[in-house]
BANUSE-782506 format. One record per residue (C-alpha): residue in three letters; x, y, z. Coordinates in steps of 0.2 Angstrom, whole numbers, plus 5000, padded with zeros to 4 digits. Layout:
BEGIN
ALAXYZ/...
***
This chain:
BEGIN
MET564760345060/SER565960485055/ALA567760485061/ASP567460615074/ARG565560585079/ILE564860445090/ASP562960445090/GLY561960355104/LEU562460255120/ASP562560095110/ARG563960165099/ILE564860215115/GLU564860035120/GLU565859995104/HIS567260095111/LEU567360005128/ALA568559865131/GLY569659785144/PRO571359855149/GLU572259735137/GLU571459815122/ALA571159985128/ASP572160145121/ALA571860235137/LEU571060225155/VAL569660345159/ASP569160405176/LEU567360395172/SER566660475188/ASN567760625185/VAL567160635167/VAL565260605170/ARG565160735184/ASP566060875175/VAL564661005172/ARG565761105160/LEU565460975147/GLY563960955136/ASP562261005145/ARG562761105160/ARG561061075168/GLN561460895171/GLN562360835186/ARG562860675178/SER562860625159/LEU563660485150/ASP563660595135/ARG565160675142/LEU566060505140/ARG565560515121/LEU566460685120/VAL568060615128/ILE568060465116/GLU567860575101/ALA569260685107/LEU570360535110/ALA569960465093/ARG570560635085/ARG572060635096/VAL572660455091/GLY571960455073/ASP570960305076/ARG569060305074/ASP568960135083/VAL569860195098/LYS569560095114/VAL569560145132/TYR569460055149/ALA568360155161/ILE568360135180/ALA566860215190/ASP566560245208/GLY565160145215/SER564060295218/LEU564060335200/ARG562760195197/ALA561460275207/PRO560060355196/ALA560060525203/GLY560660665193/TYR560560585175/PRO559560665161/ASP558460505160/ARG558260335167/ALA559060255152/GLN560860315156/PRO561060225173/ARG560360075165/TRP561660075151/LEU563060105164/ALA562359955174/ARG562359855158/TRP564259895155/ILE564759855173/ASP563859685172/ARG564659645156/GLY566359695162/LEU566559835150/VAL566659965164/GLU567459925181/GLN566559975197/ALA567560005213/GLU567060095229/ASP568460215225/ALA568960215207/ASP570660295210/PRO571660145218/PRO571260025203/LEU571460165190/LEU573160205196/GLU573760025199/LEU573259995181/ALA574160145175/ASP575760095184/VAL575659915177/THR575159955159/GLY575860125156/LEU574160175148/PRO573760365148/VAL572460415161/VAL571060535156/SER570660635171/ASN570760805179/ASP571060735196/ASP572660795205/PHE572860625214/ALA573860715227/ASP573260585240/PHE573960445231/ARG575760515228/VAL576460425243/ASP575960255236/HIS576260305218/PRO577760425218/TRP577860405199/ILE576460535198/GLN577560665205/GLY578260775191/ASP577460665177/THR577160765161/THR576560625149/GLN575460495156/PHE573960605161/LEU572760685149/GLY571660825155/PHE570060865146/VAL569461045143/PRO567861095135/ILE567861185118/LEU566461245107/LYS565461305122/GLY565561135130/ALA564961035114/GLY566660965112/VAL568260915122/LEU570060935119/LEU571260815127/ARG573060875132/GLU574460815142/ARG574560875160/ASP576060925170/MET575660845187/GLY576960945196/VAL577760905213/ARG576660915228/SER577460955245/PRO577160835260/ALA576060965268/GLN574960975252/ILE574860785250/SER574360775269/ARG573060895266/LYS572360795252/LEU572460635262/GLU571360725275/GLU570060775263/SER569960595256/ASP569860525273/LEU568460645277/LYS567560595261/ARG567760405264/HIS566960425281/GLY565460525275/LEU566060685283/LEU566060795268/VAL564260865264/GLY563460975251/ARG564061045234/ASN565461135242/ARG566060985251/ARG566061055268/PRO566660945282/LEU565560905297/THR566760985309/GLU565560965324/VAL565860785322/VAL567760795318/LYS568160895334/ARG567160775346/ALA567860615354/TRP566760465351/ARG566560295360/CYS565860135354/PRO564460055365/GLU565059885361/ARG565959805375/GLY567859795373/CYS567959905357/SER569360025359/LEU569360095341/TYR568860265348/ASP569560265365/SER569960445368/ARG570660405385/ARG572260335376/GLY572560515371/ILE573260485353/ALA571660415346/VAL571260495329/ARG570060375321/LEU568560465313/PRO566860395314/TYR565860345299/VAL564360455296/ARG562760385288/GLN561160485287/GLY561960605300/VAL562360465313/PRO564160435318/LEU564460245317/CYS565860135323/GLU566860075308/LEU566959895315/HIS565259865323/ARG564259995313/ALA563360045330/PRO562960225334/LEU564360305343/VAL564160395360/ASP564760575361/ASP566360565373/GLY566660755374/PRO567860875365/ARG569360785356/THR571060825364/GLY572060935352/ILE573660835348/VAL575160865336/GLN576560755330/LEU578360805330/LYS579860725321/LEU581660715327/LEU582860705312/VAL584760665313/ASP585660705297/GLY584060725288/ALA583360555293/CYS581860535305/VAL582360435320/HIS580860465331/ARG579060535331/PHE578160595347/THR576460665350/LEU575960815361/GLU574260835369/ALA573461005371/ASP573661115386/ALA575261035391/THR577061095390/VAL578360965386/GLU580260985387/LEU581460895375/GLY583260875378/ARG584660755382/SER583960715399/PRO582460825404/ASP581360795419/PRO580360635420/ASP578860715411/GLY579960775396/ILE580560685381/ALA582360615383/LEU583360615367/TYR584960535374/GLY584660365367/LEU584060425350/LEU585660535346/PRO587360475340/GLU588760465353/GLY589660615346/VAL588160725346/ARG587360685363/GLY588460805373/ARG588060955363/VAL586260945366/SER585661025382/ARG584860925396/ARG583361035394/HIS583461105376/LEU581761145369/ALA579961175376/ALA578461135365/ARG576661175369/VAL574961145360/GLU573761285364/GLU572061305355/ASN572661195341/VAL574261295338/LEU575961225342/LEU577161335351/VAL579061315354/ARG580361405364/ASN582261395367/LEU582861325384/SER584661295380/ALA586061415385/GLY586961365369/GLY585461425359/THR584261345346/ARG583961405328/LEU582261415319/ARG581961425301/HIS580161465295/HIS579561375279/GLY580061475264/ALA581261585274/PRO583061595267/GLU583961605283/TRP584061535301/LYS583561645316/PRO583861615334/LEU582361545343/ALA581661655356/GLU581561615374/GLU579661655373/PHE578461535364/VAL578261565346/PRO577161475333/PHE577861325324/HIS577061275308/VAL577161125296/ASN578761135287/ASP579561245300/VAL581261175307/VAL582061195323/GLU583961155324/LEU584561095341/VAL586361075336/PRO587061045318/GLY586360885311/VAL584960875324/THR583260955320/VAL581460945325/THR580060975312/ARG578160955313/SER577360805305/ALA576260855290/ARG574960745298/ARG573660855307/TYR572460785320/PRO570560805320/PRO570460965331/GLU571761055320/ILE570860985304/ALA569261055310/ALA569961225314/ALA570861235297/TRP569361185287/ARG568261315297/GLY569561445293/THR569561395275/ALA567761405274/ARG567761575281/ARG568961645269/LEU567961565254/THR566361645260/GLY566961805267/SER565961785283/GLY566461875298/PRO566461815316/ALA564661845319/GLN564061755304/ALA565361615305/ALA564761575323/THR562961545316/GLU563461435302/SER562861255302/TRP564261135300/
***
């Protein structure tokens, strides 16, 4: 074997090792499924791991370089490989402990990276793991991206700048991961089953309240297997319980710290203030003593309408609004105006209201539908006939 060439799957095996011996961690599913590498006709190929190992050997100057690879459980299925031998080799490596298999490879991969400090070979952004692993934010040294060279016959590894993702971006990725985990992303374009997401569901098992839409704030998504929505606990087919209520979460911040969260349902107007009507949200007990008197009894009105959150000023003392990215505050109008994620309303100095980055199923469905329309360029007539 030459210093920069590995021939055969048996030779790949020589470079697999446990994390205590490895020079790097490999996100195996991310590598094996990248059709830019090697034979583009293959959906999956272990030969792409060979290209990555060769690139790592060149990078560290060690022909005997070792890697610890972690694979999603789905990678073991034979579909998509160029021949039957490759999934058998993968099964052999897993059985011998040379490759770790997990239902989702990302959590153990990042845990190991955090503990060992080993570089991670992956092109994944890991945006949905930045809450649990804040060290990913802004990292420029621990992640190695792979890019094809020589028309895909070779690979170049280079350090990645992971950048800093906003709470809204992280939340969006969390939504995508949650949809994927529940079997709600389908097709090569990973389109969500929005017709399932925007419906409420009820488990037929007596006493099961996991999907009880009558509680108003239920957001749990069903598992979908072979097109059938199932209860996450009982694995029983769920009963369609009608359209899911659109709901949005707001946060009350005092001096930049969140002191309370509250949820708004669709088609209902809610007033916030020091002491609003009984159906409103009273802020008196949540505010510091020196601030309470400056917040009006009825200060702000909020409404969810067709999955859009609207707000308007009720206070004679005025309320300020700053849209995300805008340089200056503006007076909040006394007519309802849209209020988006990362927008801020200031009741009085030091007391603000923002939208939680967490979106709820009807809003998620609407956002994904809008994204798909922009990507496909479909007009209203075409979009109305698309199968979701």
